[in-house]
C-alpha positions in Angstrom: 80.7 32.6 169.5 79.0 35.1 171.8 76.4 34.7 174.6 74.4 36.8 177.0 75.3 36.9 180.6 72.6 35.6 183.0 70.0 38.3 183.4 70.9 40.0 180.1 68.8 39.8 176.9 66.4 37.0 177.3 68.8 34.9 179.4 67.4 34.1 182.9 69.4 34.2 186.1 71.6 36.6 188.0 74.9 38.0 186.7 77.5 37.5 189.4 81.3 37.2 189.1 81.1 33.5 190.0 78.3 32.9 187.4 80.0 34.6 184.6 83.3 32.7 185.2 81.4 29.4 185.4 79.4 30.3 182.2 82.6 31.1 180.4 84.0 27.8 181.3 80.9 26.1 180.0 81.1 27.9 176.7 84.8 26.9 176.4 83.9 23.3 177.2 81.1 23.4 174.5 83.5 24.8 171.9 86.2 22.3 172.5 84.1 19.2 173.3 80.8 19.5 171.6 81.8 21.6 168.5 85.3 19.9 168.6 87.1 23.1 167.7 90.8 22.1 167.1 93.8 24.1 168.3 93.9 27.1 170.6 91.1 29.7 170.6 91.2 33.5 171.0 89.1 35.4 173.5 87.5 38.8 173.3 86.1 40.2 176.5 84.4 43.6 176.6 83.5 45.3 179.9 82.5 42.4 182.3 83.7 40.0 179.6 87.2 41.0 180.5 86.8 39.2 183.8 85.7 36.1 181.9 88.4 36.2 179.3 91.2 36.8 181.8 89.9 34.0 184.1 89.8 31.5 181.2 93.2 32.5 179.8 94.7 32.0 183.3 92.9 28.7 184.1 93.1 27.2 180.6 96.3 28.7 179.2 97.0 25.5 177.2 93.7 26.2 175.2 94.0 29.9 174.7 96.3 31.7 172.2 95.0 35.3 172.3 93.1 37.5 174.7 91.6 40.9 174.0 90.3 42.7 177.0 88.3 45.7 175.7 87.2 48.5 178.1 87.3 46.3 181.1 88.5 46.4 184.7 90.6 44.2 186.8 88.6 43.9 190.0 84.9 44.3 190.8 85.9 45.2 194.3 88.2 48.0 193.1 85.7 49.4 190.7 82.9 49.4 193.3 85.1 51.3 195.8 85.7 54.0 193.2 82.1 54.2 192.1 80.3 53.9 195.4 81.3 55.2 198.8 80.9 53.3 202.0 
């Protein structure tokens, strides 16, 4: 299952670290409780999705069996300091 972050595609809202983590939790909840997916799930996070996938695998380790973090970064603060000065 895939989704657009807030503010991407035709999805309204603002993409913030808090929002993407919260949205990821909502998608996981939907998979497990509405679609009733059984067993553990695998996560693939690309770019900003790496933040979501690592957050979910840390917070819900009992529900996650695999994580792929593709072309991502570990900290928005660290990347912003490298990309922008001041």
